[in-house]
C-alpha positions in Angstrom: 30.3 -3.3 -29.8 31.7 -1.0 -27.2 35.1 -1.5 -25.6 35.3 -0.7 -21.9 38.4 -0.1 -19.8 38.7 -1.4 -16.2 41.9 0.3 -15.1 41.1 2.8 -12.4 41.0 2.8 -8.6 43.8 0.3 -7.7 47.6 0.9 -7.4 48.8 3.3 -10.0 45.2 3.8 -11.1 44.5 5.3 -7.7 46.7 8.3 -8.3 45.0 11.5 -9.3 47.3 12.4 -12.3 47.0 8.9 -13.7 43.2 9.0 -13.3 43.1 12.2 -15.2 45.4 11.0 -17.9 43.7 7.6 -18.4 40.2 9.0 -18.4 40.9 11.7 -20.9 42.9 9.4 -23.2 40.2 6.7 -23.0 37.5 9.2 -24.0 39.7 10.5 -26.8 40.5 7.0 -28.0 36.9 5.9 -28.3 36.5 3.6 -25.2 32.8 3.3 -24.2 33.0 3.0 -20.4 35.5 3.5 -17.6 35.0 0.8 -14.9 36.1 0.8 -11.3 35.7 -2.0 -8.8 35.5 -2.1 -5.0 36.7 -3.7 -1.8 36.2 -1.7 1.4 38.9 -3.7 3.2 41.4 -6.4 2.3 42.7 -8.9 4.8 46.0 -10.7 5.3 44.4 -14.0 6.4 41.7 -14.8 3.8 39.8 -18.0 4.2 37.1 -17.0 1.8 37.6 -18.2 -1.8 37.9 -15.6 -4.5 35.4 -16.9 -7.2 37.2 -15.4 -10.2 40.5 -17.3 -10.2 41.4 -21.0 -10.3 43.5 -20.8 -7.1 40.8 -18.9 -5.2 43.0 -16.0 -4.5 42.6 -12.4 -5.6 45.6 -11.0 -7.5 45.5 -7.5 -5.9 48.0 -7.3 -2.9 46.3 -6.7 0.4 48.3 -3.4 0.9 47.5 -1.9 -2.5 45.7 1.4 -2.6 42.1 0.8 -3.6 39.9 3.9 -3.9 36.2 4.1 -3.2 34.7 3.7 -6.7 32.2 6.5 -6.3 35.0 8.9 -5.5 37.4 7.6 -8.1 34.7 7.8 -10.8 33.8 11.3 -9.8 37.4 12.4 -10.6 37.2 10.4 -13.9 33.9 12.1 -14.8 35.4 15.5 -14.0 38.2 14.8 -16.4 35.9 13.8 -19.3 32.5 14.8 -20.8 31.1 11.9 -22.8 32.6 8.5 -21.8 30.4 6.3 -19.6 31.4 5.5 -16.0 30.5 2.3 -14.2 31.1 0.6 -10.8 32.4 -2.9 -11.6 31.3 -3.8 -9.0 30.0 -2.0 -5.9 29.4 -4.6 -3.2 25.9 -3.4 -2.5 24.9 -5.4 0.6 27.9 -3.9 2.5 26.4 -0.4 2.2 23.4 1.6 3.5 21.1 1.7 0.4 19.8 5.2 1.2 23.3 6.6 1.2 24.1 4.6 -2.0 21.0 6.1 -3.7 22.2 9.6 -2.7 25.8 9.1 -3.8 24.9 7.4 -7.1 22.3 10.0 -8.0 24.7 12.8 -7.2 27.5 11.3 -9.4 25.0 10.6 -12.2 23.8 14.2 -12.1 27.3 15.7 -12.0 28.3 13.5 -14.9 25.2 14.3 -17.0 23.7 10.8 -16.8 26.8 8.8 -17.5 26.7 6.4 -14.6 25.9 2.7 -14.7 25.7 1.2 -11.2 27.3 -2.2 -11.3 26.5 -4.2 -8.1 27.5 -7.5 -6.7 26.7 -9.6 -3.6 30.3 -10.0 -2.4 32.4 -13.1 -1.6 34.6 -12.3 1.3 33.1 -13.2 4.7 36.1 -11.5 6.4 35.2 -8.2 4.7 31.5 -8.5 5.8 32.7 -9.3 9.3 34.9 -6.2 9.4 31.9 -4.0 8.4 29.5 -5.6 10.8 27.2 -6.9 8.0 25.9 -10.4 8.1 27.4 -12.6 5.3 24.4 -14.9 5.3 21.5 -14.0 3.1 23.5 -11.3 1.4 21.8 -12.2 -1.9 18.3 -11.5 -0.4 19.7 -8.3 1.1 21.1 -7.2 -2.3 17.7 -7.8 -4.0 15.9 -5.7 -1.5 18.5 -2.9 -1.6 18.1 -2.7 -5.4 14.3 -2.3 -5.0 14.9 0.4 -2.3 17.3 2.3 -4.6 14.8 2.4 -7.4 12.1 3.5 -5.0 14.3 6.4 -3.8 15.3 7.4 -7.3 11.7 7.3 -8.6 9.5 8.7 -5.8 9.6 12.3 -4.7 8.4 11.2 -1.3 9.6 7.6 -0.8 8.6 4.9 1.6 9.8 1.3 1.8 9.1 -1.5 4.3 11.4 -4.5 3.9 13.2 -7.1 5.9 16.6 -5.3 5.7 15.7 -1.7 5.0 12.8 0.6 6.0 12.1 4.2 5.5 8.9 6.3 5.6 8.1 9.5 3.6 11.7 10.5 2.9 13.0 12.9 0.2 16.3 12.0 -1.4 17.5 14.6 -3.9 19.0 15.0 -6.4 17.2 12.5 -8.6 19.2 10.8 -11.4 19.6 12.7 -14.7 17.2 10.4 -16.5 15.0 9.5 -13.5 16.8 6.3 -12.8 20.3 4.6 -13.1 20.9 1.3 -14.9 21.7 -1.4 -12.4 24.3 -3.8 -13.9 24.5 -7.1 -11.9 27.9 -8.7 -11.7 28.7 -12.4 -11.2 29.2 -15.5 -13.3 27.2 -18.1 -11.4 23.6 -19.2 -12.0 22.4 -17.3 -8.9 23.9 -14.0 -10.3 22.3 -14.7 -13.7 18.9 -15.3 -12.0 19.3 -11.9 -10.3 20.1 -10.2 -13.7 17.0 -11.7 -15.2 14.8 -10.8 -12.3 15.9 -7.3 -11.6 18.9 -6.2 -13.5 19.3 -3.7 -16.4 22.4 -5.6 -17.5 25.1 -8.1 -16.7 28.8 -7.8 -16.0 30.6 -11.2 -16.4 34.1 -10.9 -14.9 37.3 -12.8 -15.7 35.5 -15.4 -17.9 37.6 -18.1 -19.5 37.1 -17.2 -23.1 34.3 -17.1 -25.6 33.1 -20.6 -24.9 32.4 -19.7 -21.2 30.7 -16.5 -22.3 28.5 -18.5 -24.7 27.5 -20.9 -21.9 26.7 -18.0 -19.5 24.7 -16.2 -22.2 22.7 -19.3 -22.9 21.9 -19.6 -19.1 21.0 -16.0 -18.9 18.7 -16.4 -21.9 17.0 -19.3 -20.1 16.6 -17.2 -16.9 15.1 -14.3 -18.9 12.6 -16.7 -20.6 11.5 -17.8 -17.1 10.5 -14.3 -16.1 9.2 -13.3 -19.6 12.1 -10.9 -20.4 14.2 -10.6 -23.5 18.0 -10.7 -23.1 18.1 -8.2 -25.9 16.8 -5.6 -23.4 19.9 -6.1 -21.2 23.3 -4.5 -21.5 25.8 -7.4 -21.5 29.4 -6.6 -20.6 32.1 -9.2 -20.2 35.8 -9.2 -19.2 37.9 -12.2 -20.3 40.9 -13.7 -18.6 43.0 -13.5 -21.8 41.1 -11.5 -24.4 42.1 -11.5 -28.0 41.2 -9.1 -30.8 39.8 -12.1 -32.6 37.2 -12.6 -29.8 35.5 -9.3 -30.6 33.4 -10.5 -33.5 32.5 -13.8 -31.8 31.3 -12.0 -28.7 29.3 -9.6 -30.8 27.6 -12.6 -32.4 26.7 -13.9 -29.0 24.9 -10.6 -28.2 27.6 -9.1 -26.0 27.4 -5.3 -26.0 30.7 -4.5 -24.4 34.1 -6.1 -24.0 35.8 -4.8 -20.9 39.6 -4.7 -21.0 41.1 -5.2 -17.5 44.6 -3.7 -17.3 46.8 -1.8 -14.8 48.1 1.6 -16.0 51.7 2.7 -15.6 52.8 5.0 -12.8 53.8 7.9 -15.0 50.8 10.0 -16.3 52.6 10.7 -19.6 53.2 7.1 -20.1 49.6 6.3 -19.1 48.3 8.5 -22.0 50.5 6.6 -24.5 49.4 3.3 -22.9 45.7 4.1 -23.4 46.4 5.2 -27.0 48.1 1.8 -27.7 45.2 -0.1 -26.2 42.7 2.0 -28.3 44.7 1.3 -31.4 44.6 -2.5 -30.7 41.0 -2.8 -29.5 38.8 0.0 -30.8 39.1 -0.4 -34.6 38.3 -4.2 -34.5 35.2 -3.4 -32.4 33.8 -1.0 -35.0 31.1 -2.3 -37.2 32.0 -2.8 -40.9 29.9 -1.3 -43.7 
């Protein structure tokens, strides 16, 4: 099972020297993927409930630096050569899908095909309001945008006629390194798992409450895949736990999880960040390696 690291883009992880140090050390230490999340704006008066904590509040301070994930991951990719990079997650309905298709394909080509595009529908009405995007029907918008992305990546001359996006006979180049980019759907609820089964190449479950909740969500995802005649074995399943333990690795692997993502904040000092990643690798990578 792979071990991913979700540590870039926020706070200390938004500083160039720290990005370089963490990315290089993670690749050297054997981590499988570098993950980077997104919020375009944060607000001081937040009525919307954050779905990944018991108190409904996001732990990131509203005034923290939070890089655009495509830009942050481009620097991480430039500092490395083999480790995967993934948005965890890009809030797709907040963006123009034609621009996302261009940005993602550009990053994928420059990183030699290392990008996984993690996407989510978003939860903050205030953020959608600030961007002038309707909060209602954001799920349907996301589904259509995913279809539009794949059309743009696949077709040399691309056309699409939908409710939320329309284009006719356009050329968007470059194309992804392998012709497409895996779309990893984030979210823990049933609606998100239905979206994974319908149109995702994988699932990113975030801040789950231990192995038992992962097992419950995997069982639901399996049911949703059965409904659409898909096998969950064809999906890349990545999860981040609230309080992960090394002892969880084997249990998660038995459930069919492909990647355990460690969510941590790096230190401010780049030299310390290198040592910090090495300590994480020593703790997590060896237990994740298969035994003979």
